[in-house]
C-alpha positions as CSV (number, residue, x, y, z in Angstrom):
1,X,0.0,0.0,0.0
2,X,1.5,3.4,-1.0
3,X,1.1,6.3,1.3
4,X,-0.7,9.3,-0.4
5,X,0.1,12.5,1.5
6,X,-1.1,16.1,1.4
7,X,1.9,18.3,2.4
8,X,0.8,21.8,3.2
9,X,3.1,24.7,4.2
10,X,6.3,26.5,3.3
11,X,8.0,26.2,-0.1
12,X,11.2,28.2,0.0
13,X,14.5,28.7,-1.8
14,X,17.6,27.6,0.2
15,X,21.0,29.3,0.0
16,X,23.5,26.9,1.6
17,X,26.8,28.3,2.8
18,X,29.4,26.0,4.2
19,X,32.2,27.5,6.4
20,X,35.1,26.0,8.2
21,X,34.6,28.0,11.4
22,X,32.1,30.4,12.9
23,X,33.1,34.0,12.8
24,X,32.7,36.7,15.4
25,X,32.0,40.4,14.9
26,X,34.2,42.1,12.3
27,X,36.0,38.8,11.4
28,X,36.3,36.6,8.3
29,X,35.8,32.9,7.5
30,X,36.3,31.3,4.1
31,X,33.3,29.8,2.3
32,X,34.1,26.2,1.4
33,X,30.9,25.6,-0.6
34,X,27.9,27.5,-1.8
35,X,24.8,26.0,-3.3
36,X,21.1,26.8,-4.0
37,X,18.0,24.6,-4.1
38,X,14.4,24.2,-3.1
39,X,13.6,24.1,0.6
40,X,10.9,24.7,3.2
41,X,9.3,22.0,5.3
42,X,6.3,21.2,3.1
43,X,8.5,20.9,0.0
44,X,11.1,18.8,1.8
45,X,8.4,16.3,3.0
46,X,6.9,16.2,-0.5
47,X,10.3,15.4,-2.1
48,X,11.1,12.8,0.6
49,X,7.8,11.1,0.2
50,X,8.2,10.9,-3.5
51,X,11.8,9.5,-3.2
52,X,10.5,6.8,-0.8
53,X,7.9,5.7,-3.4
54,X,4.9,7.3,-1.9
55,X,2.5,9.8,-3.5
56,X,2.3,13.5,-2.4
57,X,0.2,16.5,-3.3
58,X,2.1,19.7,-2.3
59,X,0.2,22.8,-1.4
60,X,2.0,26.1,-1.0
61,X,3.0,29.4,-2.6
62,X,6.1,30.8,-4.3
63,X,6.7,34.3,-5.8
64,X,6.2,35.1,-9.5
65,X,10.0,35.6,-9.9
66,X,13.1,33.8,-11.1
67,X,13.6,32.1,-7.8
68,X,10.1,30.8,-7.8
69,X,10.6,29.3,-11.3
70,X,13.8,27.7,-10.0
71,X,12.0,26.1,-7.1
72,X,9.2,24.8,-9.3
73,X,11.8,23.3,-11.7
74,X,13.5,21.6,-8.7
75,X,10.1,20.1,-7.7
76,X,9.4,18.9,-11.2
77,X,12.8,17.2,-11.4
78,X,11.9,15.4,-8.2
79,X,8.6,14.3,-9.7
80,X,6.5,16.3,-7.2
81,X,3.2,17.4,-8.7
82,X,3.0,21.2,-8.7
83,X,-0.7,21.7,-9.6
84,X,-1.5,23.1,-6.2
85,X,1.7,25.3,-6.0
86,X,0.4,28.9,-6.5
87,X,2.4,32.0,-7.6
88,X,1.8,35.1,-5.4
89,X,1.7,38.3,-7.5
90,X,3.1,40.6,-4.8
91,X,5.5,38.7,-2.5
92,X,8.8,37.3,-3.6
93,X,9.7,33.6,-3.1
94,X,10.7,32.9,0.5
95,X,14.4,32.5,1.2
96,X,16.4,30.8,3.8
97,X,20.2,31.4,4.1
98,X,21.7,28.5,5.9
99,X,25.2,28.7,7.4
100,X,26.6,25.2,7.9
101,X,29.6,24.6,10.1
102,X,31.8,21.6,10.7
103,X,29.8,18.8,12.3
104,X,26.6,19.8,10.5
105,X,25.5,22.5,13.0
106,X,23.6,25.3,11.4
107,X,22.5,28.9,11.7
108,X,19.6,30.2,9.6
109,X,18.4,33.6,8.4
110,X,15.2,33.9,6.4
111,X,12.3,35.7,4.9
112,X,9.1,33.6,4.4
113,X,7.9,35.8,1.6
114,X,5.2,34.3,-0.5
115,X,5.2,31.1,1.5
116,X,3.4,32.7,4.4
117,X,0.7,34.1,2.0
118,X,-1.0,30.8,1.8
119,X,-4.3,31.7,3.4
120,X,-7.4,29.7,4.6
121,X,-9.3,30.4,1.4
122,X,-6.4,28.9,-0.6
123,X,-6.9,25.5,1.1
124,X,-10.7,25.4,1.1
125,X,-10.6,23.7,-2.3
126,X,-8.5,20.8,-1.1
127,X,-10.1,17.6,-2.2
128,X,-8.6,14.8,0.0
129,X,-10.3,12.0,-1.9
130,X,-7.7,9.2,-2.4
131,X,-5.3,10.6,0.2
132,X,-4.8,9.0,3.6
133,X,-2.9,11.7,5.5
134,X,-2.2,15.4,5.8
135,X,1.0,17.0,7.1
136,X,1.1,20.7,7.9
137,X,4.5,22.2,8.6
138,X,5.6,25.6,9.9
139,X,2.6,27.5,8.5
140,X,0.5,30.3,9.9
141,X,-2.2,29.2,12.3
142,X,-5.3,30.2,10.5
143,X,-4.3,28.2,7.3
144,X,-3.0,25.3,9.4
145,X,-6.3,25.1,11.2
146,X,-8.3,25.3,8.0
147,X,-6.4,22.4,6.3
148,X,-6.5,20.3,9.5
149,X,-10.2,20.7,9.9
150,X,-11.0,19.9,6.3
151,X,-8.9,16.8,6.2
152,X,-9.7,15.7,9.7
153,X,-13.4,15.7,8.8
154,X,-12.6,13.7,5.7
155,X,-11.1,11.0,8.0
156,X,-7.4,11.6,7.1
157,X,-4.6,11.0,9.5
158,X,-3.5,14.6,10.4
159,X,0.0,15.5,11.6
160,X,1.2,18.9,12.5
161,X,4.8,20.3,13.0
162,X,4.3,23.8,14.3
163,X,7.9,25.0,13.9
164,X,9.8,27.5,16.1
165,X,7.7,30.6,15.7
166,X,4.3,29.0,16.3
167,X,5.6,27.0,19.2
168,X,6.8,30.3,20.8
169,X,3.2,31.5,20.7
170,X,2.4,29.2,23.6
171,X,-0.1,26.4,24.1
172,X,-3.3,28.5,24.4
173,X,-2.7,30.1,20.9
174,X,-2.0,26.7,19.3
175,X,-4.8,24.7,21.2
176,X,-7.5,25.3,18.6
177,X,-5.9,22.9,16.1
178,X,-5.5,20.1,18.7
179,X,-9.0,18.5,18.2
180,X,-8.2,18.0,14.5
181,X,-4.9,16.3,15.0
182,X,-3.8,12.6,14.9
183,X,-0.2,13.5,15.8
184,X,1.8,16.4,16.9
185,X,5.5,16.5,15.9
186,X,8.0,18.9,17.4
187,X,11.6,19.2,18.6
188,X,12.6,19.5,22.3
189,X,13.1,23.3,22.1
190,X,9.7,23.8,20.5
191,X,8.0,21.5,23.0
192,X,9.5,23.5,25.9
193,X,8.5,26.8,24.3
194,X,5.0,25.5,23.7
195,X,4.3,24.0,27.1
196,X,6.9,25.7,29.4
197,X,8.0,22.2,30.4
198,X,11.6,21.4,29.6
199,X,11.6,17.6,29.6
200,X,10.2,15.5,26.7
201,X,8.1,13.4,29.0
202,X,6.6,16.4,30.8
203,X,6.0,18.4,27.6
204,X,4.3,15.4,25.9
205,X,2.1,14.8,29.0
206,X,1.0,18.5,29.0
207,X,0.1,18.3,25.3
208,X,-1.8,15.1,25.7
209,X,-3.8,16.6,28.6
210,X,-4.6,19.5,26.2
211,X,-6.2,17.0,23.8
212,X,-3.4,15.8,21.4
213,X,-3.8,12.0,21.1
214,X,-0.2,11.3,20.0
215,X,3.0,13.4,20.5
216,X,6.5,12.9,19.3
217,X,9.3,15.0,20.7
218,X,12.4,14.9,18.5
219,X,15.7,15.3,20.4
220,X,18.4,15.2,17.7
221,X,21.3,12.9,18.6
222,X,19.3,11.7,21.7
223,X,16.6,10.2,19.5
224,X,12.9,10.7,19.9
225,X,10.2,10.3,22.6
226,X,6.7,9.0,21.8
227,X,3.7,9.4,24.0
228,X,0.3,8.3,22.8
229,X,-2.5,5.8,22.6
230,X,-0.1,2.8,22.5
231,X,2.0,4.0,25.4
232,X,5.3,5.7,25.9
233,X,8.8,4.8,24.6
234,X,12.1,6.2,23.4
235,X,13.7,5.5,20.1
236,X,17.4,6.1,19.8
237,X,19.0,8.1,17.0
238,X,21.2,6.4,14.4
239,X,24.9,7.3,14.8
240,X,26.3,8.9,11.7
241,X,28.8,11.7,10.8
242,X,26.6,14.7,10.1
243,X,27.3,17.0,7.3
244,X,24.1,19.2,7.3
245,X,21.3,18.9,9.8
246,X,19.0,21.2,7.8
247,X,15.8,19.3,7.1
248,X,16.5,16.5,9.5
249,X,13.1,17.0,11.2
250,X,11.4,17.0,7.8
251,X,13.2,13.8,6.9
252,X,12.1,12.2,10.2
253,X,8.4,13.2,9.5
254,X,8.6,11.8,6.0
255,X,9.9,8.4,7.1
256,X,7.4,8.3,9.9
257,X,4.4,9.1,7.7
258,X,5.5,6.8,5.0
259,X,5.8,3.9,7.4
260,X,2.5,4.6,9.2
261,X,0.9,4.9,5.7
262,X,2.1,1.3,5.0
263,X,0.3,0.1,8.1
264,X,3.3,-0.1,10.5
265,X,3.0,0.6,14.2
266,X,4.4,3.6,15.9
267,X,7.5,1.9,17.2
268,X,8.4,0.5,13.8
269,X,7.6,3.8,12.1
270,X,9.8,5.8,14.5
271,X,12.7,3.4,13.9
272,X,12.3,3.9,10.2
273,X,12.0,7.6,10.6
274,X,15.3,7.6,12.6
275,X,17.0,5.9,9.7
276,X,15.6,8.3,7.1
277,X,16.7,11.3,9.2
278,X,20.2,9.9,9.7
279,X,20.6,9.4,5.9
280,X,19.5,13.0,5.3
281,X,22.1,14.6,7.6
282,X,25.1,12.9,5.9
283,X,24.2,14.9,2.7
284,X,24.2,18.6,2.0
285,X,20.8,20.1,1.4
286,X,17.5,20.2,3.3
287,X,15.7,18.0,0.8
288,X,18.4,15.4,0.2
289,X,16.2,12.5,1.4
290,X,17.1,8.8,0.7
291,X,15.3,6.4,-1.6
292,X,13.3,3.6,-0.1
293,X,16.1,1.1,-1.0
294,X,18.7,3.2,0.7
295,X,16.6,3.7,3.8
296,X,15.8,-0.1,4.1
297,X,19.4,-1.1,3.6
298,X,20.5,1.4,6.3
299,X,17.8,0.3,8.7
300,X,19.2,-3.3,8.3
301,X,22.7,-2.1,9.2
302,X,24.4,-1.0,6.0
303,X,26.7,2.0,6.3
304,X,25.4,5.2,4.5
């Protein structure tokens, strides 16, 4: 059974800058590599799902500019359908500048541009027939809520990754979307910002009391913590030499949703998600997800 996913949220252009060392004020560091490509959480998940062999309908906005055309070309090369990717006539395509240091640590600077102009009326025409799941990532609350409500009522599995800015709004501002969710995905920093609880167990407990049935807290090299209808458990991260951690959370979400879409349980799905995320961080680029064959081989112990 192939997973068919709606991925709704940001479609951006990434400028990736690799440096040998971080600089201080009024100092200089040589750029070792510079590259451009499509990015944004919704686009990353759509590309990842397609590479794994699933189906994905991407919903988002780019600008009517050269960068937007480059982003759409990248999506087409990845065989991601762009029929629901709209061009905003005013805003430019969103941009993220990613500074990547040795060890894969990153700093990011960005402008969401047209990506944040995806409004509730833009998703009201979503026809989820034939799809089994919806993933909403790092998108404004009113549009996130509209998409979750439509697809939740249609019986789809609805996952939500709020991202840094929305998590910082606090639990009361994000609570309206909770009744429509099947799963909430967030990293440890976002979980702490959202709930004011700094442990994964405590944050997940607070979110479940607020009405979220299943919560996953991603902890980077420490793995991930699950709390939900089948209990609580921790899944360790795979040990790899990271090159670029950009998009690791999107890779994790992709692997998880693909596995759940095939009918796997949460423990098996989290283990597969860990493998997909690990294979992503050994490559440069937020959307550099593995193929299904690569992920399955790595999950069985083959070196990346």
